C-alpha positions as CSV (number, residue, x, y, z in Angstrom):
1,M,21.6,7.0,3.4
2,T,18.2,7.9,1.7
3,A,15.4,5.4,1.3
4,K,15.9,5.8,-2.5
5,S,19.7,4.8,-2.2
6,D,18.8,2.0,0.1
7,L,16.2,0.6,-2.5
8,Q,18.8,0.7,-5.3
9,N,21.3,-1.0,-3.2
10,S,18.9,-3.8,-1.9
11,T,16.8,-4.4,-4.9
12,G,19.1,-3.8,-7.9
13,S,19.5,-0.6,-9.9
14,T,16.3,1.3,-11.2
15,R,17.5,0.3,-14.7
16,N,17.7,-3.5,-13.7
17,P,15.2,-3.8,-11.0
18,I,14.9,-7.0,-8.9
19,Y,11.4,-8.3,-8.2
20,I,10.8,-8.5,-4.5
21,T,8.1,-10.3,-2.6
22,S,8.7,-9.3,0.9
23,L,8.4,-6.0,2.7
24,D,11.7,-6.9,4.4
25,G,13.2,-5.9,1.2
26,V,11.8,-2.3,1.4
27,P,14.0,0.2,3.4
28,G,11.2,2.8,3.3
29,I,9.1,0.9,5.8
30,S,10.0,0.7,9.4
31,P,10.3,-2.6,11.3
32,E,7.2,-1.7,13.3
33,E,5.1,-1.1,10.1
34,R,6.4,-4.3,8.6
35,A,5.2,-6.2,11.7
36,R,1.7,-4.6,11.5
37,L,1.5,-5.2,7.8
38,A,2.4,-8.9,8.0
39,E,-1.2,-9.7,8.7
40,V,-2.1,-8.2,5.4
41,T,0.5,-9.9,3.2
42,D,-0.3,-13.2,4.8
43,V,-3.6,-12.8,2.9
44,F,-2.9,-10.5,0.0
45,A,0.6,-10.9,-1.7
46,F,3.1,-8.1,-2.0
47,R,5.2,-7.8,-5.1
48,S,7.1,-4.8,-6.5
49,N,10.6,-3.9,-7.8
50,G,13.4,-1.3,-7.0
51,Y,12.6,0.9,-10.0
52,Y,8.7,1.4,-9.0
53,L,9.5,1.8,-5.2
54,S,12.0,4.6,-6.1
55,L,9.1,6.7,-7.4
56,I,7.7,6.8,-3.9
57,D,8.1,9.8,-1.7
58,W,8.7,8.0,1.6
59,D,8.3,11.2,3.7
60,D,4.7,11.4,2.5
61,P,2.5,8.6,4.2
62,A,-0.3,9.5,1.7
63,D,2.0,9.4,-1.4
64,P,-0.2,7.9,-4.2
65,I,2.5,5.6,-5.6
66,R,3.1,4.2,-2.0
67,R,-0.7,3.6,-1.7
68,L,-0.9,1.8,-5.1
69,V,1.7,-0.9,-4.2
70,I,2.3,-1.0,-0.4
71,P,-0.2,-2.9,1.7
72,T,-2.5,-1.0,4.2
73,I,-4.1,-2.7,7.2
74,E,-7.5,-1.4,6.0
75,E,-7.3,-4.1,3.1
76,L,-8.5,-6.5,5.9
77,E,-11.9,-4.8,6.3
78,P,-14.6,-7.2,5.2
79,W,-16.1,-6.1,1.9
80,G,-16.7,-7.5,-1.6
81,R,-16.3,-10.8,-3.3
82,L,-13.3,-12.5,-4.8
83,D,-14.9,-12.5,-8.3
84,P,-17.4,-9.6,-8.4
85,S,-17.8,-9.6,-12.2
86,S,-18.3,-13.4,-12.4
87,E,-15.5,-13.9,-14.7
88,Q,-15.3,-17.5,-13.9
89,S,-18.8,-18.1,-15.3
90,Y,-17.5,-17.1,-18.6
91,T,-14.6,-19.5,-18.8
92,R,-15.2,-21.9,-21.8
93,V,-11.9,-23.8,-21.7
94,P,-9.1,-23.6,-19.0
95,G,-7.5,-20.3,-19.4
96,L,-10.0,-18.6,-21.8
97,Q,-13.1,-16.5,-21.1
98,H,-15.6,-15.5,-23.8
99,K,-17.9,-13.1,-22.5
100,Y,-18.4,-10.6,-25.5
101,R,-19.2,-12.0,-28.9
102,E,-16.2,-10.5,-30.7
103,T,-13.7,-10.8,-27.9
104,A,-11.8,-13.8,-26.2
105,L,-9.7,-13.4,-23.0
106,L,-6.6,-15.6,-22.6
107,L,-5.2,-15.7,-19.2
108,V,-1.5,-16.4,-19.9
109,S,0.1,-15.4,-16.6
110,D,-0.4,-15.5,-13.0
111,L,2.3,-13.0,-12.1
112,C,2.6,-9.2,-12.5
113,G,5.5,-6.7,-12.4
114,G,3.7,-5.5,-9.1
115,F,0.7,-6.4,-7.2
116,C,-1.7,-3.4,-7.3
117,R,-3.4,-3.3,-3.9
118,Y,-6.8,-2.7,-5.6
119,C,-6.3,-5.8,-7.8
120,F,-9.6,-7.2,-9.0
121,R,-8.2,-10.7,-9.7
122,K,-6.7,-11.3,-6.2
123,R,-8.1,-14.8,-6.5
124,L,-5.4,-15.7,-8.9
125,F,-2.7,-14.8,-6.2
126,I,-4.4,-16.0,-3.0
127,E,-5.6,-19.4,-4.5
128,D,-3.7,-21.7,-6.8
129,A,-4.5,-19.9,-10.0
130,R,-6.5,-22.6,-11.6
131,E,-8.0,-20.1,-14.1
132,V,-4.5,-19.6,-15.8
133,N,-3.4,-22.3,-18.1
134,R,0.2,-22.3,-19.1
135,D,-0.8,-24.5,-21.9
136,V,-2.8,-22.3,-24.2
137,S,-3.5,-24.9,-26.8
138,A,-7.1,-25.6,-25.7
139,G,-7.7,-21.7,-25.8
140,I,-6.2,-21.4,-29.3
141,A,-8.4,-24.3,-30.5
142,Y,-11.4,-22.6,-29.0
143,I,-10.8,-19.2,-30.8
144,S,-10.0,-21.1,-34.0
145,E,-13.4,-22.7,-33.9
146,H,-15.3,-19.3,-33.3
147,P,-15.1,-17.1,-36.3
148,E,-16.9,-14.4,-34.7
149,I,-13.9,-13.7,-32.4
150,T,-12.0,-10.9,-34.1
151,N,-10.2,-9.7,-30.9
152,V,-8.1,-11.6,-28.5
153,L,-6.9,-10.1,-25.2
154,L,-3.9,-11.6,-23.5
155,S,-4.1,-10.9,-19.9
156,G,-3.5,-12.5,-16.5
157,G,-1.4,-11.5,-14.4
158,D,0.7,-9.6,-16.9
159,P,1.7,-11.1,-20.2
160,L,4.9,-9.0,-20.2
161,I,6.2,-11.0,-17.1
162,L,6.6,-13.9,-19.5
163,E,9.9,-14.6,-21.1
164,T,9.8,-13.0,-24.6
165,G,10.3,-16.3,-26.4
166,K,7.1,-17.8,-24.6
167,L,5.1,-14.5,-25.3
168,R,6.2,-14.6,-28.9
169,E,4.8,-18.2,-29.4
170,I,1.5,-17.3,-27.9
171,V,1.1,-14.2,-30.3
172,R,2.3,-16.3,-33.3
173,Q,-0.4,-18.9,-32.6
174,V,-3.1,-16.2,-32.2
175,R,-1.9,-14.3,-35.3
176,E,-2.2,-17.5,-37.5
177,I,-6.0,-17.5,-36.9
178,D,-7.3,-15.6,-39.9
179,H,-10.4,-14.2,-38.3
180,V,-8.4,-12.5,-35.4
181,Q,-7.8,-9.0,-36.5
182,I,-6.7,-7.5,-33.2
183,I,-4.4,-8.8,-30.5
184,R,-4.5,-6.9,-27.2
185,I,-1.8,-7.3,-24.6
186,G,-3.1,-6.1,-21.2
187,T,-0.1,-4.9,-19.2
188,K,1.1,-2.5,-16.4
189,M,4.7,-3.1,-17.3
190,P,5.3,0.3,-18.9
191,A,4.6,1.8,-15.5
192,Y,5.9,-0.9,-13.1
193,N,9.1,-1.7,-15.0
194,P,9.6,0.1,-18.3
195,Y,13.1,-1.3,-18.6
196,R,11.5,-4.7,-19.4
197,I,10.7,-3.0,-22.7
198,I,13.7,-0.7,-23.1
199,N,16.3,-3.5,-22.5
200,D,14.5,-6.2,-24.6
201,P,14.9,-5.7,-28.4
202,A,13.5,-9.2,-29.0
203,L,10.2,-7.9,-27.5
204,L,10.0,-5.0,-29.9
205,D,10.9,-7.4,-32.8
206,M,7.9,-9.5,-31.8
207,I,5.7,-6.4,-32.0
208,R,7.2,-5.5,-35.4
209,D,6.6,-9.0,-36.8
210,Y,3.0,-9.4,-35.6
211,S,1.5,-5.8,-35.5
212,L,0.6,-5.7,-39.1
213,E,-0.9,-2.9,-41.2
214,D,-4.2,-4.3,-41.1
215,K,-4.1,-6.5,-38.0
216,R,-2.6,-4.5,-35.1
217,I,-1.4,-5.4,-31.7
218,Y,-2.8,-3.1,-29.1
219,I,-1.0,-2.5,-25.8
220,M,-3.7,-1.8,-23.1
221,A,-1.5,0.0,-20.7
222,Q,-2.5,1.0,-17.0
223,F,-1.1,4.3,-15.9
224,N,-3.0,5.2,-12.8
225,H,-1.3,8.4,-11.7
226,P,0.7,11.0,-13.8
227,R,3.8,10.3,-11.7
228,E,4.1,6.9,-13.3
229,L,4.8,8.5,-16.7
230,T,8.5,8.9,-16.0
231,D,11.1,9.5,-18.7
232,A,11.7,5.8,-18.8
233,A,8.0,5.0,-19.1
234,C,7.8,7.4,-21.9
235,Q,10.7,6.0,-23.6
236,A,9.2,2.5,-23.5
237,V,5.9,3.9,-24.8
238,A,7.8,5.4,-27.8
239,L,9.6,2.2,-28.5
240,L,6.3,0.2,-28.5
241,K,4.8,2.9,-30.8
242,E,7.8,2.8,-33.2
243,A,7.5,-1.1,-33.3
244,G,3.9,-0.6,-34.6
245,A,1.8,-1.1,-31.5
246,V,-1.3,1.0,-30.7
247,I,-1.4,2.1,-27.2
248,M,-4.5,2.7,-25.1
249,N,-4.8,3.4,-21.4
250,Q,-7.3,2.1,-18.9
251,T,-7.4,2.7,-15.1
252,P,-9.8,2.3,-12.2
253,L,-10.7,5.5,-10.3
254,I,-9.1,4.8,-6.9
255,R,-9.4,6.6,-3.7
256,G,-6.1,8.2,-2.6
257,I,-4.6,7.7,-6.0
258,N,-6.5,9.5,-8.8
259,D,-9.8,10.5,-7.1
260,D,-8.8,14.2,-7.5
261,P,-10.2,15.7,-10.7
262,E,-7.0,17.8,-11.3
263,V,-4.8,14.6,-10.8
264,L,-7.1,12.6,-13.2
265,A,-7.1,15.5,-15.7
266,D,-3.3,15.6,-15.5
267,L,-3.1,12.0,-16.2
268,F,-5.4,12.3,-19.2
269,D,-3.3,15.3,-20.6
270,R,-0.1,13.5,-20.2
271,L,-1.3,10.4,-21.7
272,S,-2.4,12.4,-24.9
273,F,1.0,14.2,-25.0
274,V,2.9,11.0,-25.5
275,G,0.3,9.5,-27.9
276,I,-1.5,7.1,-25.5
277,V,-5.4,7.1,-26.0
278,P,-7.3,7.4,-22.6
279,Y,-9.7,4.4,-23.2
280,Y,-11.7,3.4,-20.1
281,V,-11.8,4.7,-16.5
282,F,-13.4,1.8,-14.4
283,Q,-15.4,2.0,-11.3
284,C,-13.4,0.2,-8.6
285,R,-14.7,-3.4,-8.5
286,P,-16.2,-4.4,-5.2
287,T,-13.4,-7.2,-4.7
288,V,-12.3,-8.6,-1.3
289,G,-9.7,-6.2,0.1
290,N,-10.8,-3.2,-2.0
291,R,-12.8,-1.2,0.5
292,P,-10.1,1.4,1.3
293,F,-9.7,2.1,-2.5
294,A,-13.4,2.3,-3.5
295,V,-15.3,5.5,-4.3
296,P,-19.1,5.7,-4.6
297,V,-20.3,5.4,-8.2
298,E,-21.8,9.0,-8.3
299,E,-18.8,10.6,-6.7
300,S,-16.6,8.8,-9.2
301,Y,-18.8,10.1,-11.9
302,R,-18.5,13.7,-10.7
303,I,-14.8,13.4,-10.4
304,F,-14.5,11.9,-13.9
305,E,-16.5,14.6,-15.5
306,R,-14.8,17.4,-13.7
307,A,-11.4,16.0,-14.9
308,R,-12.7,15.8,-18.4
309,S,-13.8,19.4,-18.4
310,L,-10.2,20.5,-17.7
311,C,-8.9,18.6,-20.7
312,S,-8.5,19.2,-24.5
313,G,-10.7,17.1,-26.7
314,L,-7.9,14.5,-27.4
315,A,-7.3,13.9,-23.7
316,K,-11.0,13.5,-22.9
317,Q,-11.8,10.3,-24.9
318,A,-12.1,8.1,-22.0
319,R,-15.5,6.5,-20.9
320,F,-16.4,5.9,-17.3
321,V,-17.7,2.2,-17.0
322,M,-18.4,-0.6,-14.7
323,S,-17.1,-4.2,-15.7
324,H,-20.3,-5.8,-14.4
325,A,-21.0,-9.5,-14.6
326,T,-23.5,-8.6,-17.3
327,G,-21.3,-6.3,-19.4
328,K,-19.5,-3.0,-19.5
329,I,-22.0,-0.6,-18.2
330,E,-21.2,3.1,-19.0
331,V,-22.4,5.8,-16.5
332,L,-23.8,8.5,-18.9
333,G,-24.8,11.2,-16.6
334,K,-26.8,12.2,-13.5
335,T,-29.3,14.7,-12.1
336,D,-30.3,15.4,-8.6
337,D,-32.8,12.6,-8.8
338,Y,-31.7,10.1,-11.4
339,T,-28.4,8.4,-12.6
340,Y,-28.2,7.3,-16.4
341,F,-26.5,4.2,-17.6
342,K,-25.9,2.3,-21.0
343,Y,-24.6,-1.1,-21.8
344,N,-21.4,-0.2,-23.8
345,Q,-20.9,-4.0,-24.2
346,A,-22.9,-6.9,-23.0
347,A,-22.7,-10.7,-22.6
348,N,-26.2,-10.8,-23.9
349,P,-25.9,-9.1,-27.4
350,E,-29.5,-7.8,-27.1
351,D,-28.5,-5.6,-24.2
352,I,-25.9,-3.6,-26.2
353,G,-26.9,0.0,-26.3
354,R,-29.6,-0.5,-23.7
355,F,-30.4,2.7,-21.8
356,M,-31.4,2.6,-18.1
357,V,-32.5,5.4,-15.8
358,Y,-32.3,4.6,-12.1
359,K,-33.2,6.6,-9.0
360,S,-30.1,8.1,-7.6
361,N,-28.2,6.2,-4.8
362,P,-25.2,8.2,-3.5
363,A,-24.2,5.3,-1.4
364,A,-23.8,2.9,-4.4
365,Y,-20.6,1.3,-5.1
366,W,-21.7,-1.1,-7.8
367,F,-24.4,-1.4,-10.4
368,D,-26.1,-3.9,-8.2
369,D,-26.7,-1.2,-5.5
370,Y,-29.2,0.5,-8.0
371,T,-32.7,-1.0,-7.4
372,E,-35.1,1.5,-8.5
373,L,-35.4,1.3,-12.2
374,V,-37.3,4.4,-13.6
375,D,-37.1,3.8,-17.4
376,E,-35.3,2.0,-19.9
377,G,-35.0,1.5,-23.8
378,R,-33.1,-0.5,-26.2
379,V,-31.3,0.3,-29.6
380,R,-34.1,0.1,-32.2
381,E,-33.4,-1.8,-35.4
382,P,-34.0,0.1,-38.7
383,E,-37.2,-1.9,-39.5
384,D,-38.6,-0.9,-36.1
385,L,-38.5,2.7,-37.2
386,M,-40.5,2.2,-40.4
């Protein structure tokens, strides 16, 4: 019996996957490997399902889908911090972060369809998830009292892990706030379990009811590798679009998964073919456990730009950024000697558009590793030009 058949028998059909939280339920892994990896899963949780595991080529130890979801012993290498972007410092009420003026983030779930090995919110799964508040009333009140908030991002965890009625109630409450124009749902479910969407007409009805002509719901998807864009995933995407959602994609650049320019270009192309806008490519956050997945900033930039050079215009819309504690810092370019950055978004509104030139550091994995500022400038107001 093949590993794929074993998976379907032990973890449900690929159309009705059962979520599994132990490597004992993964026939593609030998008993010896399970024993070695127990040390990892004691620290960093494992979670997946039969559908997603069926995408793995178990004969290839370097298979990118395997690397994305199956633990590796290298995750125990000392490196990084639990909250490298200082998200907790922007928590205003339990379960709500307000970092950028126009956008609030509601943490509505502490589970996902699968646990990405490079997850930057591991703290939600290895602590007691105090940041996630199942009662969103305080967050809703905060948003209501801040008319500058036009965008609300539902995140976690994965909002689509919630029962549809619960998710609908949260969306309803947000949509009733007049000044909120956009509701974003950050989810990897179209990749991890597209049947969550395909088999739930009530979810699509919720999108139809609350993605209005002038106030859209945006699905912020996370496809990391082109092989995740299966027929089922594309069907789920098409259903969401038909229901009125706008779909964007964001992915970190991850060693062994999409750090090949041709693979990343293929991902960009295939996203554009099915009507998903490539939005952000993120530098891998220096989170505890992420050392084996990290690529230095300047190498990441070269991979990103080479990938863009292989795509059509519609496929090359993504920007390469770092979600730093101070804002979204875009890597704009580099020469042999210098690397160029700009604040695409910032916690301090005065920093938005700020341009910075740093002496190149090929060993840098994060913005904090750049220490030699050569030049900088800010967006000038019209009156400053007179």
